[in-house]
C-alpha positions in Angstrom: 87.5 100.0 93.1 86.6 103.5 94.1 88.9 105.5 96.4 86.4 105.6 99.3 85.9 101.8 99.1 89.7 101.3 99.0 90.2 103.4 102.1 87.5 101.4 103.9 89.2 98.2 102.9 92.6 99.4 104.0 91.3 100.3 107.4 89.7 96.8 107.8 92.8 95.2 106.4 94.9 96.1 109.5 92.8 93.6 111.5 93.2 90.7 109.1 96.0 88.8 107.5 99.3 89.1 109.4 101.5 92.0 108.1 104.4 90.9 106.0 103.2 87.4 105.5 104.6 86.0 102.3 104.0 82.7 100.5 106.8 80.3 100.3 108.8 80.6 97.1 109.8 77.8 94.7 112.4 78.3 91.8 111.5 77.6 88.2 114.5 78.2 86.0 116.2 81.3 87.4 113.1 82.9 88.8 111.4 82.5 92.2 107.7 81.9 92.0 104.9 81.7 94.6 101.7 79.6 94.4 98.6 81.6 93.5 96.6 79.3 95.8 99.0 80.0 98.7 99.0 83.8 98.0 95.1 83.9 97.9 94.9 81.9 101.1 97.2 84.4 102.9 95.2 87.3 101.5 91.8 85.9 102.4 90.8 85.6 98.7 88.8 82.8 97.0 90.3 81.1 93.9 87.9 80.3 91.1 89.4 78.1 88.4 88.5 78.6 84.7 88.5 76.2 81.8 89.7 75.1 79.3 92.8 77.4 79.6 94.5 77.2 83.0 93.4 80.5 84.5 92.0 81.7 87.8 89.9 84.6 89.1 90.6 85.8 92.6 87.6 87.0 94.5 87.1 89.1 97.7 83.8 87.7 98.7 81.7 87.9 95.5 83.8 90.7 94.0 86.5 89.7 91.4 89.8 91.4 92.2 92.2 89.7 89.8 92.5 87.4 86.8 95.6 85.4 85.9 96.3 82.9 83.1 99.0 80.4 82.3 101.9 81.5 80.0 100.6 85.1 80.1 102.0 88.3 81.5 98.7 90.1 81.0 96.6 90.3 84.2 93.5 92.0 85.3 94.1 93.6 88.7 91.3 95.5 90.4 89.7 96.0 87.0 92.8 97.4 85.3 95.0 95.8 82.6 98.4 95.2 84.0 101.4 93.5 82.3 103.5 91.5 84.8 107.3 91.3 84.6 107.3 87.5 84.2 104.8 85.1 82.7 102.4 83.1 84.9 103.3 79.4 84.9 101.3 76.2 85.6 102.7 73.3 87.5 100.8 70.3 88.8 97.4 71.8 88.2 98.3 75.0 90.1 99.3 78.5 88.8 102.3 80.4 90.0 103.3 84.1 89.7 106.9 85.3 90.2 107.7 86.4 93.7 108.7 89.8 92.3 105.3 90.3 90.6 103.5 89.2 93.7 105.4 91.8 95.8 105.7 94.7 93.3 102.6 94.3 91.1 99.8 92.3 92.8 100.2 93.0 96.5 100.2 96.8 96.0 96.8 96.6 94.2 95.1 94.1 96.5 96.7 94.7 99.9 98.9 97.9 100.0 98.9 97.7 103.8 101.3 94.7 103.4 103.8 96.6 101.4 105.9 98.0 104.3 106.3 101.5 105.5 104.7 103.9 103.0 106.6 106.9 101.6 105.9 110.5 102.8 102.5 112.0 102.4 102.8 113.9 99.1 103.2 117.6 99.4 105.8 118.4 96.7 104.8 117.1 93.3 107.2 117.0 90.3 105.5 117.2 86.9 107.6 116.5 83.9 106.3 117.7 80.5 107.9 115.3 78.1 110.3 116.3 75.3 110.8 120.0 74.4 113.1 122.2 72.3 114.7 120.3 69.4 113.1 117.1 70.7 109.6 117.4 69.3 108.5 113.9 70.5 105.9 112.2 68.4 103.8 114.2 65.9 100.7 114.0 63.7 101.7 115.6 60.4 98.3 115.5 59.0 97.0 117.7 61.9 100.3 119.6 62.3 100.5 118.7 66.0 103.6 117.9 68.2 103.8 116.0 71.4 106.0 118.5 73.2 103.4 121.2 72.8 100.6 119.1 74.4 102.7 117.7 77.2 103.6 121.2 78.3 100.0 122.5 78.0 98.6 119.6 80.1 101.4 119.9 82.7 100.7 123.7 83.1 97.0 122.9 83.6 97.8 120.2 86.1 100.1 122.5 88.0 97.3 125.0 88.4 95.0 122.4 89.8 97.6 121.0 92.2 98.6 124.4 93.5 94.9 125.3 94.0 94.7 122.2 96.3 97.7 123.4 98.3 100.5 121.3 96.8 103.9 122.7 95.9 104.6 121.9 92.3 107.9 121.6 90.5 107.9 121.7 86.7 110.9 120.2 85.0 110.4 122.7 82.2 107.9 125.6 81.9 108.7 126.5 78.3 109.9 125.0 75.0 113.5 124.0 75.5 115.8 120.9 75.6 116.2 119.0 78.8 117.9 115.7 79.3 116.2 112.8 80.9 118.6 112.5 83.9 118.3 116.2 84.6 114.6 115.8 84.9 114.9 113.3 87.7 117.7 115.3 89.3 115.4 118.4 89.4 112.8 116.3 91.3 115.3 115.0 93.7 116.8 118.5 94.4 113.3 119.7 95.2 112.8 116.8 97.6 109.7 115.8 95.6 107.3 113.3 97.1 106.2 111.9 93.7 107.0 112.4 90.0 104.7 112.2 87.0 106.1 112.4 83.5 103.4 113.4 80.9 103.7 112.0 77.3 101.5 111.1 74.4 101.8 107.8 72.5 102.4 107.0 68.9 102.3 104.0 66.6 102.9 105.9 63.4 101.9 105.1 60.6 99.0 103.4 62.5 96.3 106.1 62.8 93.6 104.0 64.4 95.0 102.8 67.8 93.8 104.7 70.8 94.0 104.3 74.6 95.7 104.9 77.9 99.1 103.5 78.8 101.1 103.9 82.0 104.8 103.0 82.4 106.8 102.0 85.5 110.5 101.3 85.9 111.0 97.5 86.1 112.0 95.9 89.4 115.6 94.5 89.5 116.1 91.5 87.2 112.8 92.0 85.4 112.6 92.8 81.7 110.9 95.7 80.0 107.6 95.0 78.2 109.1 95.8 74.8 111.9 93.2 75.3 109.3 90.4 75.1 108.4 91.3 71.5 109.7 89.1 68.7 113.2 90.0 67.7 114.1 91.7 71.0 116.5 90.4 73.7 116.3 90.2 77.5 117.1 93.7 78.8 116.8 92.9 82.5 119.2 94.6 84.8 121.0 93.0 87.8 121.7 96.3 89.6 119.2 98.2 91.7 118.3 101.7 90.5 117.2 104.4 93.0 113.6 104.3 91.9 113.4 100.6 92.8 113.2 101.5 96.4 109.6 102.5 95.6 108.6 99.5 93.4 105.3 98.9 95.2 104.4 102.5 95.5 105.2 103.1 91.9 102.5 100.5 91.2 100.0 102.2 93.5 100.6 105.6 91.9 100.4 104.0 88.4 97.1 102.3 89.3 95.6 105.5 90.7 96.5 107.6 87.6 95.6 104.7 85.2 92.1 104.4 86.6 91.3 108.1 86.6 92.5 108.7 83.1 90.8 105.6 81.7 87.5 106.6 83.4 87.8 110.2 82.1 88.7 109.5 78.4 87.0 106.1 77.7 89.4 105.4 74.8 90.6 101.9 75.7 93.0 100.4 78.1 96.5 99.8 76.8 97.7 98.7 80.2 100.4 99.3 82.8 103.8 98.2 81.5 107.4 98.1 82.6 110.1 100.0 80.7 113.7 101.0 81.6 113.1 104.7 81.2 115.9 107.1 81.9 113.6 109.8 83.2 112.5 107.4 86.1 115.8 105.5 86.9 117.4 108.0 89.3 114.3 109.1 91.1 114.3 109.3 94.9 110.5 109.1 95.1 107.7 107.2 93.5 107.3 108.0 89.8 105.6 106.9 86.6 105.2 108.0 83.0 101.7 108.5 81.7 100.6 108.4 78.1 96.9 109.3 78.1 96.3 109.3 74.4 97.8 108.5 71.0 98.9 111.6 69.0 99.3 109.2 66.0 95.5 108.5 66.1 93.6 110.8 63.9 90.6 110.7 66.3 92.6 111.2 69.5 94.9 113.8 68.0 91.8 115.8 66.9 90.6 115.7 70.6 94.0 116.7 71.8 93.8 119.9 69.7 90.9 121.1 71.9 91.5 122.8 75.3 88.6 120.9 76.8 90.2 117.5 76.2 93.6 118.7 77.6 91.8 120.0 80.6 90.0 116.7 81.1 93.4 114.9 81.0 94.9 117.3 83.6 91.8 116.9 85.8 92.1 113.1 85.6 95.8 113.2 86.6 95.0 115.6 89.4 92.3 113.2 90.7 94.7 110.2 90.4 97.3 112.0 92.5 94.6 112.7 95.1 93.7 109.1 95.1 97.3 108.1 95.7 97.6 110.6 98.5 94.5 109.2 100.1 96.0 105.7 100.1 99.2 107.0 101.7 97.1 108.9 104.3 95.1 105.8 105.2 98.3 103.8 105.6 100.3 106.5 107.4 97.9 108.7 109.3 99.4 111.9 110.8 100.7 111.6 114.4 98.3 112.9 117.0 100.0 115.4 119.3 99.5 114.7 123.0 97.3 117.3 124.8 99.1 119.9 126.9 98.8 118.5 130.5 100.4 121.6 132.1 103.5 121.5 134.3 104.6 118.1 135.5 103.2 117.1 139.0 105.5 117.6 141.9 107.1 114.5 143.3 105.5 113.1 146.4 108.0 111.7 149.0 107.5 108.0 149.6 107.1 106.7 153.1 108.7 103.5 154.3 106.3 100.6 154.6 105.0 100.0 158.0 106.7 97.1 159.8 
């Protein structure tokens, strides 16, 4: 879905589907779920069932907007690969998604106008170049490249683009030095940042073939990180609310905007949007995500990363994604229109008693 189309749909959405409507929840195990059929009905979407696997496609008219499958956390939302926090389940011939995924992952993509009061229109942007100093991050030894070098370079390029568009930019680091993860979030909070983007590059060393774009959000309360679903890992869900959880829905909108733009710019495969308990995001007082546009462990992508042109393309894609996010917020929260100056107030006119 292109930004212009999204804004048009947002404008139309205010006149359909009551705000704040939410499907009734049912409990399976320890998790509250909502019926996909019920959710689709409330959002004005058509459900198309697939066979033989219990799966559905949700359509807005003739346009597919989501695909969900039984026993899977992987979903297609508005054309992007998104990993839910809980598996979809089938009961009695119907599919159910967790209430948390509906509110924090699905609704933000399909109906952001139903996500409550939006955060501020972004003016102050915090950019976090990952790693630094003694923390080199991932590396590609064959090419002699280090993650910390490329994250700073891309962030400086992004800063230039944002400042050229009138944004105020806060860099958590502007040179090669150590910086703890909590301090990075604290710097954004001190600057009263309106959003936070942490720039990293992925690695699956010694795998030199895997490529693609990955975007990470902090999990909503009581949801597990994506890695904890891997064999041999345990449930790492957290019962307490972290500050960044106040922006769960808006984190998803920001993630989707950046995800789409980077994916469109680089064409190197969609690794998906995932949930991870990241220390750099936990204490944020604004929407924030971590973006991994490419794999430094991949010989092909690392070779591209070594070129200024590729790093500039990444910065330009992140800049465009931030602009798309700002456009969504602007559509949901238009600036107040000042009343025209009507001059001095009219003089009071004495009232006359009614005639008998």
